[in-house]
C-alpha positions in Angstrom: 119.2 29.4 128.9 122.9 28.5 128.9 125.2 30.4 131.2 127.7 32.5 129.1 130.0 35.2 130.2 129.1 38.6 128.8 132.6 40.1 129.0 134.5 40.7 125.7 137.1 38.0 125.2 135.6 35.7 127.9 134.8 32.2 126.6 133.6 30.7 129.9 130.4 28.7 129.8 128.6 26.6 132.3 128.8 23.7 129.9 132.6 23.8 129.9 133.2 24.3 133.6 130.3 23.0 135.8 131.8 24.3 139.0 132.3 27.9 137.7 130.1 30.6 139.3 128.4 33.3 137.2 127.0 36.5 138.6 123.9 38.4 137.4 124.2 42.2 137.0 123.1 44.0 140.2 119.6 45.5 140.2 120.7 48.6 142.2 121.1 51.3 139.5 124.3 52.9 140.7 126.1 49.6 141.2 124.8 48.2 137.9 126.2 51.3 136.0 129.6 50.7 137.7 129.7 47.1 136.4 128.6 48.2 132.9 131.3 50.9 132.8 134.0 48.5 134.0 133.2 46.1 131.1 134.0 48.8 128.5 131.4 47.4 126.1 130.1 50.6 124.5 126.5 50.8 123.2 125.6 47.6 125.1 123.0 47.0 127.7 122.8 43.8 129.8 119.6 41.8 129.6 117.9 39.9 132.4 120.0 36.9 131.3 123.4 38.6 131.1 126.0 37.2 133.5 129.7 37.6 134.3 132.3 35.1 135.2 134.9 36.3 137.8 137.6 34.6 135.7 137.6 36.4 132.4 
């Protein structure tokens, strides 16, 4: 599975930038909800493969 940033407008991929770090969404429910709310992607739920790049 390729590493793609899940944020709207983020075009970062692991293929483009090998040294770029991607973060999985936290498993802790409260923290996960904070991350989802901060993304402002309504009606979207992250999957087990969803990741974020810190540089979007």
